[in-house]
MARVOMI-679308 format. One line per field, with one value per residue (C-alpha): residue number from 1; residue in three letters; x, y, z. Coordinates in steps of 0.2 Angstrom, whole numbers, plus 2048, in hexadecimal, padded with zeros to 3 digits. Last residue first. Layout:
N
resi	c(NUM / ...)
resn	c(ALA / ...)
c1	c(X / ...)
c2	c(Y / ...)
c3	c(Z / ...)
This chain:
547
resi	c(547 / 546 / 545 / 544 / 543 / 542 / 541 / 540 / 539 / 538 / 537 / 536 / 535 / 534 / 533 / 532 / 531 / 530 / 529 / 528 / 527 / 526 / 525 / 524 / 523 / 522 / 521 / 520 / 519 / 518 / 517 / 516 / 515 / 514 / 513 / 512 / 511 / 510 / 509 / 508 / 507 / 506 / 505 / 504 / 503 / 502 / 501 / 500 / 499 / 498 / 497 / 496 / 495 / 494 / 493 / 492 / 491 / 490 / 489 / 488 / 487 / 486 / 485 / 484 / 483 / 482 / 481 / 480 / 479 / 478 / 477 / 476 / 475 / 474 / 473 / 472 / 471 / 470 / 469 / 468 / 467 / 466 / 465 / 464 / 463 / 462 / 461 / 460 / 459 / 458 / 457 / 456 / 455 / 454 / 453 / 452 / 451 / 450 / 449 / 448 / 447 / 446 / 445 / 444 / 443 / 442 / 441 / 440 / 439 / 438 / 437 / 436 / 435 / 434 / 433 / 432 / 431 / 430 / 429 / 428 / 427 / 426 / 425 / 424 / 423 / 422 / 421 / 420 / 419 / 418 / 417 / 416 / 415 / 414 / 413 / 412 / 411 / 410 / 409 / 408 / 407 / 406 / 405 / 404 / 403 / 402 / 401 / 400 / 399 / 398 / 397 / 396 / 395 / 394 / 393 / 392 / 391 / 390 / 389 / 388 / 387 / 386 / 385 / 384 / 383 / 382 / 381 / 380 / 379 / 378 / 377 / 376 / 375 / 374 / 373 / 372 / 371 / 370 / 369 / 368 / 367 / 366 / 365 / 364 / 363 / 362 / 361 / 360 / 359 / 358 / 357 / 356 / 355 / 354 / 353 / 352 / 351 / 350 / 349 / 348 / 347 / 346 / 345 / 344 / 343 / 342 / 341 / 340 / 339 / 338 / 337 / 336 / 335 / 334 / 333 / 332 / 331 / 330 / 329 / 328 / 327 / 326 / 325 / 324 / 323 / 322 / 321 / 320 / 319 / 318 / 317 / 316 / 315 / 314 / 313 / 312 / 311 / 310 / 309 / 308 / 307 / 306 / 305 / 304 / 303 / 302 / 301 / 300 / 299 / 298 / 297 / 296 / 295 / 294 / 293 / 292 / 291 / 290 / 289 / 288 / 287 / 286 / 285 / 284 / 283 / 282 / 281 / 280 / 279 / 278 / 277 / 276 / 275 / 274 / 273 / 272 / 271 / 270 / 269 / 268 / 267 / 266 / 265 / 264 / 263 / 262 / 261 / 260 / 259 / 258 / 257 / 256 / 255 / 254 / 253 / 252 / 251 / 250 / 249 / 248 / 247 / 246 / 245 / 244 / 243 / 242 / 241 / 240 / 239 / 238 / 237 / 236 / 235 / 234 / 233 / 232 / 231 / 230 / 229 / 228 / 227 / 226 / 225 / 224 / 223 / 222 / 221 / 220 / 219 / 218 / 217 / 216 / 215 / 214 / 213 / 212 / 211 / 210 / 209 / 208 / 207 / 206 / 205 / 204 / 203 / 202 / 201 / 200 / 199 / 198 / 197 / 196 / 195 / 194 / 193 / 192 / 191 / 190 / 189 / 188 / 187 / 186 / 185 / 184 / 183 / 182 / 181 / 180 / 179 / 178 / 177 / 176 / 175 / 174 / 173 / 172 / 171 / 170 / 169 / 168 / 167 / 166 / 165 / 164 / 163 / 162 / 161 / 160 / 159 / 158 / 157 / 156 / 155 / 154 / 153 / 152 / 151 / 150 / 149 / 148 / 147 / 146 / 145 / 144 / 143 / 142 / 141 / 140 / 139 / 138 / 137 / 136 / 135 / 134 / 133 / 132 / 131 / 130 / 129 / 128 / 127 / 126 / 125 / 124 / 123 / 122 / 121 / 120 / 119 / 118 / 117 / 116 / 115 / 114 / 113 / 112 / 111 / 110 / 109 / 108 / 107 / 106 / 105 / 104 / 103 / 102 / 101 / 100 / 99 / 98 / 97 / 96 / 95 / 94 / 93 / 92 / 91 / 90 / 89 / 88 / 87 / 86 / 85 / 84 / 83 / 82 / 81 / 80 / 79 / 78 / 77 / 76 / 75 / 74 / 73 / 72 / 71 / 70 / 69 / 68 / 67 / 66 / 65 / 64 / 63 / 62 / 61 / 60 / 59 / 58 / 57 / 56 / 55 / 54 / 53 / 52 / 51 / 50 / 49 / 48 / 47 / 46 / 45 / 44 / 43 / 42 / 41 / 40 / 39 / 38 / 37 / 36 / 35 / 34 / 33 / 32 / 31 / 30 / 29 / 28 / 27 / 26 / 25 / 24 / 23 / 22 / 21 / 20 / 19 / 18 / 17 / 16 / 15 / 14 / 13 / 12 / 11 / 10 / 9 / 8 / 7 / 6 / 5 / 4 / 3 / 2 / 1)
resn	c(ASN / SER / GLY / LEU / LEU / LEU / ILE / ARG / VAL / LYS / HIS / GLY / PHE / VAL / VAL / LEU / PHE / ILE / THR / LEU / ALA / LEU / THR / PHE / SER / VAL / LEU / GLY / SER / TYR / VAL / PHE / VAL / LEU / ASN / ARG / ASN / LYS / ARG / ARG / GLU / TYR / GLU / GLU / ASP / ARG / LEU / ILE / PRO / ILE / SER / ALA / LEU / VAL / PRO / LEU / GLN / PHE / PHE / TYR / HIS / PHE / ASP / ARG / LYS / GLY / ARG / LEU / ALA / PRO / ASN / LEU / MET / GLU / ILE / GLY / ILE / ALA / GLY / GLY / PHE / GLY / VAL / VAL / LEU / ALA / LEU / ALA / LEU / ALA / ILE / GLY / ILE / VAL / LYS / PRO / ARG / ASN / PRO / SER / PHE / PRO / THR / GLN / PRO / LEU / ASP / ALA / PRO / ASP / LEU / ILE / GLN / PHE / GLN / GLU / GLY / LYS / GLN / ARG / LYS / GLU / LEU / ASN / GLN / PHE / VAL / GLN / ALA / ASP / LEU / ARG / LYS / LYS / LEU / LEU / ASP / ASP / TYR / GLN / GLN / LYS / LEU / ASN / GLU / TYR / ASP / ARG / THR / LEU / SER / ILE / MET / GLU / GLN / GLU / ARG / THR / PRO / SER / LYS / GLU / VAL / LYS / ALA / GLU / LEU / ASP / GLU / ILE / SER / LYS / ARG / ILE / ASP / GLN / TYR / ASP / LYS / LYS / LEU / SER / ALA / ILE / GLU / ALA / ASP / LEU / ALA / THR / ASN / GLN / ALA / LYS / LEU / ARG / LEU / ILE / GLU / GLU / ARG / GLU / ARG / SER / ARG / LEU / GLY / GLN / THR / GLY / GLN / SER / SER / ARG / PRO / LEU / ARG / THR / ASN / ASP / ILE / ARG / SER / THR / ALA / ALA / SER / PRO / LYS / GLY / GLN / GLU / GLU / GLY / LEU / ARG / LYS / GLU / LEU / ARG / ALA / ILE / GLU / ASP / LYS / LEU / ARG / ARG / VAL / GLU / PRO / TYR / ALA / ASP / ASN / TYR / LYS / ALA / SER / MET / ASN / ALA / LEU / GLN / ALA / LYS / LYS / ALA / ALA / ILE / GLU / ASP / GLN / THR / THR / GLU / PHE / LEU / ASP / GLY / THR / GLY / ALA / ARG / SER / GLY / PRO / GLN / ALA / ALA / LEU / ALA / THR / VAL / GLN / ALA / GLU / LEU / ALA / GLY / ILE / GLN / ALA / GLU / ILE / TYR / VAL / LYS / ARG / ASP / GLN / ALA / ASN / ARG / ILE / ALA / ASN / SER / ASN / THR / ARG / MET / GLN / GLU / GLN / LEU / ARG / SER / LEU / ILE / GLN / LEU / ASN / ALA / GLN / LEU / GLN / GLN / PRO / LEU / GLU / GLY / SER / PHE / ARG / LEU / LYS / TYR / GLN / LYS / VAL / LYS / GLU / GLU / GLN / ARG / GLU / LEU / LYS / ALA / LYS / THR / VAL / ARG / LEU / GLN / SER / GLU / LEU / PHE / ASP / ALA / THR / GLY / VAL / ALA / GLN / GLN / GLU / ARG / ASN / LYS / MET / ASN / GLU / ASP / ILE / PHE / PHE / SER / ALA / LEU / ARG / SER / ALA / THR / LEU / MET / ALA / MET / GLN / PRO / ASN / GLU / HIS / VAL / PHE / THR / LEU / THR / PHE / ALA / ASP / GLU / GLY / GLY / GLY / GLN / ARG / ARG / THR / THR / ALA / SER / ALA / VAL / GLN / ILE / GLU / ILE / GLY / LYS / ARG / MET / LYS / GLU / VAL / VAL / GLY / GLU / ILE / SER / GLN / ASN / LYS / ARG / GLU / GLU / LYS / TYR / LEU / GLY / LEU / GLU / ASP / MET / VAL / ALA / LEU / LEU / ARG / THR / ARG / SER / LEU / VAL / GLN / GLN / ARG / LEU / THR / PHE / LEU / HIS / GLU / GLU / VAL / ARG / THR / SER / ILE / THR / SER / ARG / VAL / TYR / GLY / GLU / PRO / VAL / ARG / GLN / PRO / ILE / VAL / LEU / ILE / THR / THR / SER / SER / LYS / PHE / LYS / GLU / PRO / LEU / ALA / VAL / CYS / LEU / VAL / SER / ALA / GLY / PHE / LEU / ILE / ALA / ILE / VAL / SER / PHE / ALA / ILE / TYR / TRP / LYS / ARG / ARG / ARG / PHE / ILE / GLU / LEU / TYR / ASP / ASN / LEU / GLU / MET / ASP / PRO / ARG / LEU / PRO / MET)
c1	c(98F / 98B / 989 / 99A / 99E / 992 / 997 / 9A8 / 9A6 / 99C / 9A9 / 9B7 / 9AE / 9B8 / 9C9 / 9C4 / 9C0 / 9D0 / 9DC / 9D1 / 9D4 / 9E7 / 9EC / 9DF / 9E9 / 9F9 / 9F3 / 9EF / A01 / A0B / A02 / A04 / A14 / A18 / A0F / A1A / A2B / A26 / A22 / A34 / A3B / A33 / A39 / A4A / A4D / A45 / A41 / A33 / A37 / A36 / A2C / A31 / A2A / A18 / A0D / 9FF / 9EF / 9EF / 9E3 / 9E2 / 9F6 / 9F9 / 9EF / 9F4 / A09 / A06 / A00 / 9FA / 9FB / 9EA / 9E4 / 9D3 / 9CC / 9D8 / 9D2 / 9BF / 9C3 / 9CB / 9BD / 9B0 / 9BD / 9BF / 9AE / 9A2 / 9AA / 9A8 / 998 / 993 / 99A / 994 / 984 / 985 / 98C / 97F / 971 / 979 / 97A / 968 / 96D / 960 / 951 / 95A / 958 / 94D / 93D / 933 / 921 / 913 / 904 / 8FA / 8E6 / 8E6 / 8D3 / 8CC / 8BD / 8A9 / 89D / 896 / 8A0 / 893 / 894 / 897 / 886 / 87F / 884 / 87E / 86C / 86C / 872 / 863 / 859 / 85F / 860 / 84C / 84B / 852 / 84A / 838 / 83F / 845 / 835 / 82B / 834 / 831 / 821 / 81D / 826 / 81B / 80A / 80E / 810 / 805 / 7F9 / 7FB / 7F8 / 7E9 / 7E3 / 7E3 / 7DB / 7CC / 7C9 / 7BB / 7B4 / 7B5 / 7AB / 79D / 79B / 79B / 78E / 785 / 786 / 77F / 771 / 76B / 76B / 761 / 756 / 753 / 750 / 743 / 738 / 73C / 732 / 727 / 723 / 720 / 713 / 70B / 70A / 702 / 6F5 / 6F0 / 6ED / 6E3 / 6D9 / 6D4 / 6D1 / 6C5 / 6BE / 6BA / 6B5 / 6A9 / 6A2 / 69C / 696 / 689 / 686 / 681 / 677 / 66E / 66C / 663 / 658 / 654 / 64D / 658 / 650 / 662 / 66B / 664 / 66A / 67A / 679 / 676 / 685 / 68F / 68A / 68C / 69F / 6A4 / 6A7 / 6B0 / 6BF / 6BF / 6C1 / 6CE / 6D7 / 6D6 / 6DD / 6EE / 6ED / 6ED / 6FB / 708 / 704 / 708 / 718 / 71E / 71D / 724 / 735 / 736 / 737 / 729 / 72F / 72E / 726 / 713 / 715 / 716 / 704 / 6FB / 700 / 6F8 / 6E9 / 6E7 / 6ED / 6DD / 6D3 / 6D9 / 6D4 / 6C4 / 6BE / 6C4 / 6BA / 6AC / 6AC / 6AE / 69F / 696 / 69B / 694 / 68B / 67E / 678 / 664 / 665 / 671 / 681 / 68A / 685 / 68D / 69C / 69E / 69D / 6A9 / 6B5 / 6B3 / 6B6 / 6C6 / 6CD / 6C9 / 6D2 / 6E3 / 6E0 / 6E3 / 6F0 / 6FB / 6F9 / 701 / 70F / 711 / 712 / 71E / 72B / 728 / 72F / 73B / 741 / 740 / 74B / 758 / 758 / 75C / 769 / 76F / 771 / 779 / 787 / 789 / 78F / 79A / 7A2 / 7A3 / 7AE / 7B5 / 7BE / 7CE / 7D1 / 7D0 / 7C3 / 7BA / 7C6 / 7D3 / 7DA / 7D9 / 7E0 / 7EE / 7F2 / 7F3 / 7FE / 808 / 809 / 80D / 81B / 823 / 821 / 82B / 839 / 83A / 83A / 848 / 852 / 84E / 853 / 863 / 868 / 865 / 86E / 87D / 87D / 87A / 886 / 893 / 88D / 891 / 8A4 / 8A8 / 8A5 / 8AD / 8BD / 8BC / 8BC / 8CA / 8D6 / 8D6 / 8D9 / 8E5 / 8ED / 8EF / 8FB / 905 / 908 / 90B / 918 / 91F / 921 / 928 / 935 / 93C / 93F / 949 / 952 / 958 / 94A / 93B / 929 / 91B / 907 / 8FE / 8EF / 8DD / 8CD / 8C1 / 8BD / 8C1 / 8D4 / 8D4 / 8CA / 8D4 / 8E5 / 8DF / 8D8 / 8E9 / 8EB / 8F2 / 903 / 907 / 918 / 922 / 935 / 932 / 926 / 934 / 93F / 934 / 931 / 945 / 948 / 938 / 93E / 94E / 95E / 96E / 962 / 951 / 95E / 968 / 955 / 94F / 93F / 93C / 92C / 921 / 92C / 92B / 91C / 913 / 921 / 917 / 904 / 90C / 912 / 906 / 907 / 8F8 / 8EB / 8F3 / 8F2 / 8E2 / 8DE / 8E5 / 8E0 / 8CD / 8D0 / 8D7 / 8CC / 8BD / 8B1 / 89F / 89D / 889 / 887 / 874 / 871 / 862 / 869 / 87B / 87B / 87F / 895 / 89A / 8A9 / 8B9 / 8C9 / 8D7 / 8E9 / 8F8 / 906 / 91A / 92A / 939 / 94B / 958 / 96C / 977 / 981 / 993 / 994 / 98B / 993 / 9A7 / 9A2 / 99C / 9AB / 9B4 / 9AB / 9AF / 9C1 / 9C5 / 9BD / 9C6 / 9D5 / 9D6 / 9D2 / 9DD / 9EC / 9E6 / 9E7 / 9F4 / 9ED / 9DA / 9E1 / 9E9 / 9DA / 9D0 / 9DB / 9DD / 9CA / 9C9 / 9CB / 9C4 / 9BB / 9CC / 9CA / 9D4 / 9E4)
c2	c(61D / 610 / 5FD / 5FB / 5EB / 5F0 / 602 / 5FD / 5F1 / 5FF / 60A / 5FD / 5F9 / 5FD / 5FF / 5F1 / 5E6 / 5EA / 5E6 / 5D5 / 5D0 / 5D5 / 5CA / 5BC / 5BC / 5BE / 5B0 / 5A5 / 5AA / 5A3 / 594 / 590 / 594 / 58A / 57A / 57C / 57D / 56D / 563 / 56D / 562 / 552 / 553 / 558 / 54B / 549 / 536 / 530 / 521 / 50F / 503 / 4F0 / 4DF / 4E3 / 4D2 / 4D5 / 4D6 / 4E5 / 4F0 / 4EE / 4EB / 4FA / 506 / 4FE / 4FF / 512 / 520 / 51A / 525 / 524 / 537 / 53A / 532 / 540 / 54D / 546 / 548 / 55A / 560 / 558 / 561 / 572 / 572 / 56C / 576 / 587 / 581 / 581 / 591 / 59A / 595 / 59D / 5AB / 5B0 / 5AA / 5B6 / 5C4 / 5C3 / 5CF / 5D6 / 5DC / 5E8 / 5EB / 5F9 / 5FB / 60A / 604 / 603 / 604 / 5F6 / 5F2 / 600 / 5FF / 5FB / 5FA / 5F0 / 5FA / 60A / 617 / 622 / 620 / 60E / 60C / 617 / 60C / 5FE / 604 / 609 / 5F5 / 5EF / 5F9 / 5F3 / 5E1 / 5E2 / 5EA / 5DD / 5CF / 5D7 / 5DB / 5CA / 5C2 / 5CC / 5C8 / 5B4 / 5B9 / 5C2 / 5B4 / 5A8 / 5B3 / 5B3 / 5A0 / 59B / 5A8 / 5A0 / 590 / 596 / 59F / 58D / 584 / 594 / 593 / 587 / 593 / 5A3 / 599 / 593 / 5A5 / 5AB / 59F / 5A1 / 5B3 / 5B0 / 5A4 / 5B3 / 5C0 / 5B4 / 5B1 / 5C5 / 5C8 / 5B8 / 5C1 / 5D3 / 5CB / 5C1 / 5CF / 5DC / 5CE / 5CD / 5E0 / 5DE / 5CF / 5D8 / 5E9 / 5DB / 5D7 / 5E7 / 5EE / 5DD / 5E1 / 5F2 / 5ED / 5E0 / 5ED / 5F8 / 5EB / 5E8 / 5FB / 5FB / 5EB / 5F2 / 605 / 5F9 / 5F2 / 601 / 608 / 618 / 629 / 62C / 627 / 634 / 642 / 63A / 63A / 64D / 64F / 646 / 64E / 65E / 65D / 660 / 64D / 64B / 659 / 653 / 640 / 646 / 64E / 63E / 637 / 642 / 640 / 62F / 62D / 63A / 62D / 61E / 626 / 62B / 61B / 613 / 61F / 61B / 62C / 62A / 617 / 605 / 5F6 / 5F9 / 609 / 5FE / 5F3 / 603 / 609 / 5FC / 5FD / 613 / 60E / 601 / 60D / 61A / 610 / 609 / 61B / 620 / 610 / 615 / 629 / 622 / 616 / 621 / 62C / 621 / 611 / 60C / 5FA / 5F7 / 5E6 / 5D8 / 5D7 / 5E3 / 5D7 / 5C8 / 5D0 / 5D6 / 5C4 / 5BD / 5CA / 5C5 / 5B0 / 5B7 / 5C4 / 5B6 / 5A8 / 5B4 / 5B8 / 5A5 / 5A4 / 5B2 / 5AA / 59A / 5A6 / 5AF / 59F / 598 / 5A7 / 5A6 / 594 / 598 / 5A9 / 59C / 591 / 59E / 5A5 / 595 / 593 / 5A4 / 5A1 / 592 / 59B / 5A9 / 59C / 595 / 5A5 / 5A7 / 598 / 59A / 5AE / 5A8 / 59F / 5AD / 5AE / 5BA / 5C8 / 5C3 / 5D4 / 5DA / 5CD / 5CC / 5E0 / 5DF / 5D0 / 5D8 / 5EA / 5DE / 5D8 / 5E7 / 5EF / 5E2 / 5E3 / 5F7 / 5F1 / 5E4 / 5F1 / 5FE / 5F1 / 5EB / 5FF / 601 / 5F2 / 5F5 / 607 / 600 / 5F4 / 601 / 60C / 5FF / 5FA / 60C / 60D / 5FD / 602 / 615 / 60E / 5FF / 60C / 618 / 60A / 601 / 615 / 616 / 605 / 609 / 61B / 612 / 606 / 614 / 61E / 60D / 60A / 619 / 61C / 60B / 610 / 602 / 5FC / 5ED / 5F3 / 5E6 / 5E5 / 5DB / 5D4 / 5D4 / 5C9 / 5C6 / 5B9 / 5BF / 5C0 / 5AC / 5A7 / 5B4 / 5AD / 59C / 5A0 / 5A8 / 5BC / 5C2 / 5C5 / 5D6 / 5D9 / 5E8 / 5E6 / 5E1 / 5ED / 5FB / 5EF / 5EF / 601 / 604 / 5FA / 5FF / 613 / 60D / 60D / 61A / 62A / 620 / 615 / 624 / 62E / 61C / 622 / 635 / 634 / 63C / 63A / 627 / 625 / 62D / 620 / 611 / 618 / 61D / 60A / 601 / 5F8 / 601 / 5FB / 5EA / 5E6 / 5F0 / 5E1 / 5D1 / 5D8 / 5D7 / 5C5 / 5C1 / 5CC / 5C1 / 5C7 / 5CA / 5DF / 5E1 / 5E0 / 5DC / 5EA / 5E4 / 5D2 / 5D7 / 5DF / 5F1 / 5F4 / 5EA / 5E1 / 5EA / 5E2 / 5E7 / 5EC / 5E7 / 5F1 / 5EE / 5F3 / 5EB / 5F3 / 5ED / 5EE / 5EE / 5DF / 5E3 / 5DE / 5CE / 5CC / 5CF / 5C6 / 5B7 / 5B5 / 5B7 / 5AA / 59F / 5A5 / 5A0 / 58F / 589 / 58F / 588 / 579 / 579 / 57D / 56E / 561 / 557 / 559 / 556 / 546 / 542 / 545 / 539 / 52C / 531 / 52E / 51D / 517 / 504 / 506 / 50D / 51F / 51B / 529)
c3	c(BB4 / BC0 / BC3 / BC7 / BBB / BAD / BAE / BAD / BA0 / B96 / B96 / B92 / B84 / B76 / B7F / B8D / B7B / B73 / B81 / B84 / B71 / B71 / B82 / B79 / B6A / B75 / B81 / B6F / B67 / B75 / B75 / B64 / B67 / B73 / B69 / B5D / B68 / B6F / B5C / B58 / B67 / B65 / B51 / B58 / B65 / B75 / B73 / B7E / B88 / B7F / B89 / B8F / B8B / B88 / B87 / B79 / B7A / B69 / B6E / B82 / B83 / B7A / B83 / B93 / B8C / B8D / B80 / B6F / B62 / B56 / B5B / B56 / B67 / B70 / B67 / B6C / B7D / B7C / B73 / B81 / B8E / B86 / B7B / B87 / B95 / B8B / B86 / B96 / B9C / B8A / B8F / BA3 / B9A / B8F / B9C / BA9 / B9B / B95 / B88 / B85 / B92 / B99 / BAC / BB4 / BA7 / BA9 / BAC / B9D / BA6 / BAB / BAA / B9B / B97 / B85 / B83 / B7E / B7E / B89 / B80 / B7C / B68 / B6C / B74 / B69 / B5B / B64 / B66 / B52 / B4F / B5A / B50 / B41 / B45 / B4B / B39 / B30 / B38 / B36 / B21 / B20 / B25 / B19 / B0D / B11 / B14 / B03 / AF9 / B02 / AFE / AEC / AEA / AF5 / AEE / ADC / AE4 / AEB / ADA / AD1 / AE0 / AE0 / ACF / ACF / ADC / AD0 / AC2 / ACE / AD3 / AC1 / ABB / ACD / AC8 / AB8 / ABE / ACB / ABB / AB1 / ABF / AC2 / AB0 / AB1 / AC2 / AB8 / AAA / AB5 / ABE / AB0 / AA8 / ABA / AB8 / AA7 / AAE / ABC / AB1 / AA7 / AB4 / ABA / AAA / AA8 / AB7 / AB3 / AA3 / AAE / AB6 / AA9 / AA0 / AAF / AB1 / A9E / AA2 / AB0 / AA6 / A99 / AA3 / AAC / A9A / A95 / A9A / AA4 / A96 / A8A / A98 / A99 / A84 / A86 / A92 / A86 / A75 / A7F / A81 / A94 / A97 / A8A / A8F / AA0 / A98 / A8D / A9D / AA6 / A96 / A99 / AAC / AA9 / A9D / AA5 / AB7 / AAB / AA6 / AB6 / ABC / AAC / AAF / AC3 / ACB / AD5 / ADE / AD8 / ADC / AE6 / AD9 / ACA / AD1 / AD2 / AC3 / ABB / AC5 / ABF / AAF / AAB / AB5 / AAA / A9A / AA0 / AA1 / A91 / A8C / A94 / A8E / A7A / A7C / A82 / A73 / A68 / A6E / A79 / A7C / A7B / A74 / A79 / A6F / A7C / A8A / A7E / A7A / A8D / A93 / A88 / A8A / AA0 / A9A / A93 / A9D / AAC / AA1 / AA0 / AB3 / AB6 / AA9 / AB1 / AC2 / ABD / AB4 / AC5 / ACF / AC3 / AC3 / AD5 / AD6 / ACB / AD7 / AE5 / ADD / AD5 / AE8 / AEF / AE3 / AE5 / AF8 / AF5 / AEA / AF7 / B02 / AF7 / AF3 / B04 / B0A / AFA / AFC / B06 / AF7 / AEB / ADD / AE1 / AE1 / AD3 / ACB / ADC / AE6 / AD9 / ADA / AED / AEC / ADE / AE7 / AF9 / AEE / AE9 / AFA / B01 / AF3 / AF7 / B0B / B07 / AFE / B0C / B19 / B12 / B10 / B22 / B26 / B20 / B26 / B38 / B36 / B2D / B3E / B4B / B42 / B41 / B52 / B56 / B4D / B54 / B68 / B63 / B5A / B67 / B72 / B69 / B66 / B77 / B79 / B6B / B75 / B85 / B7F / B74 / B85 / B90 / B82 / B7F / B92 / B91 / B84 / B78 / B74 / B76 / B77 / B7F / B7E / B8A / B88 / B90 / B8F / B9F / BA7 / BBA / BBA / BBB / BAF / BA4 / BA8 / BA4 / B92 / B8F / B8F / B7D / B76 / B6F / B6A / B63 / B5F / B50 / B48 / B4E / B45 / B35 / B36 / B34 / B27 / B1D / B1F / B1A / B24 / B28 / B2E / B33 / B40 / B46 / B4A / B51 / B5C / B5D / B67 / B5B / B4A / B4E / B55 / B44 / B3B / B44 / B3D / B2C / B2D / B34 / B45 / B4C / B3E / B3B / B4F / B4F / B40 / B4B / B5D / B57 / B51 / B62 / B6B / B64 / B57 / B5B / B56 / B55 / B67 / B6E / B7A / B88 / B8A / B85 / B98 / B95 / B9A / B8A / B90 / B97 / B8A / B99 / B91 / B99 / B96 / B94 / B92 / B8C / B8C / B81 / B84 / B74 / B72 / B74 / B88 / B88 / B76 / B7C / B8C / B81 / B75 / B86 / B8E / B7E / B7A / B8C / B8D / B7C / B81 / B91 / B8B / B7D / B88 / B94 / B89 / B8F / B9F / B98 / B94 / BA3 / BAB / BA2 / BA8 / BB8 / BBA / BB3 / BA0 / BA1 / B8E / B86 / B7D / B6D / B6D)
């Protein structure tokens, strides 16, 4: 019957009355199915334990942690380790879990079933703030046996604590070992770079940029020395010219005196010549001794020559001719003796001047040699100063690489020391740890199935299916029931109504409905009997609350 907009409550009650068996069977079937579900489904018990993450006991201002992962990330890694196939099989063997399932199912299926029964939930940020800012997570295990659920939750919690300690210690050791290896590599590179810098400094000593100022100061001093040396050479050359002029004048006087009558010759001249040579050598030795010590070769040679000349002079003095000459000499006139004494003094002066001249030659030669040495030193320094900009660029490149390696080495050294201290901290169990806050409890009521919830949902569904289905069936049935329906849809006046004719068709339809009702009652009774036979003991436990 199509529904009318102006239907009243009595109209709906009439529909429900006509479809009373449909409503009754729908409600009974759904509620019975829910009851069977509540009884047939195995009871599962949930046991939970809360694990608190205790932060590092030593302040990080003193010992910096080398493990910076958050608790969620750390738990993900621990979950993979604890929920591995090997670890779960060990728990099964230890506690005797899933004995029947392991006989009838594959190992992978049983392990996966156990994994599905494990739940790890990290406390929310609000919960952590309310609890004092510490991280915590809850581990839950679901099983048909409440005792097994509690034991398994406790065992898994202990695995988490053990694995956390082991992982943190391994991470600390691994970090320290890694930093140690990196430190060795960096130290080797740093030593090679130090050797490069050292060899470069040795190779280009004097051309380095940090030596530029010293080179300029030395260059200025050498230039001053070269000017002083040039002045000394000029002065020595002037003195040499003056002495040579004096020697020339004295030699001219000696020549003039030698041409005068009464001048002696012979062995007397040889004796005087030897004396002159000795005097000259002694004068030259005095000049050389003022500059050099006795070990100088030229000084030693002069001493040997003076000794040899004095020995020869002694031999000449011992000869008779010499004595006779001296006797004869004493008999010479006074004028001849005066001339001879003058010649002797002039010769001595000539020899002294020649010795000075020789000393000046040596001094000039030494000054010129010093001048050349200074000039060469200046040229070398100028070359070094010119190369300083190039060496500066090369040194910048070398020192930049060295400073980078030095900084990297210092950073690694500090990190390695921190890692070693943190490693000792973890070994002494003073770092971050897991601690059981709430131990696993023994569940008293099953977690699943939630019977009140299932019955409530089934009841709501039964009412919807029963009454809603009755209205839906009426909407799909095109038959009009009563003059009000006819008048609403056709808008024609109704003159008369024909009552229901109870013919054979009516009776057959009525009998068919009765058969349907009785069949439903029989089926329900049979199903209820089977249910009570199979689950009677469990039903009694649920109803009476005892075994």
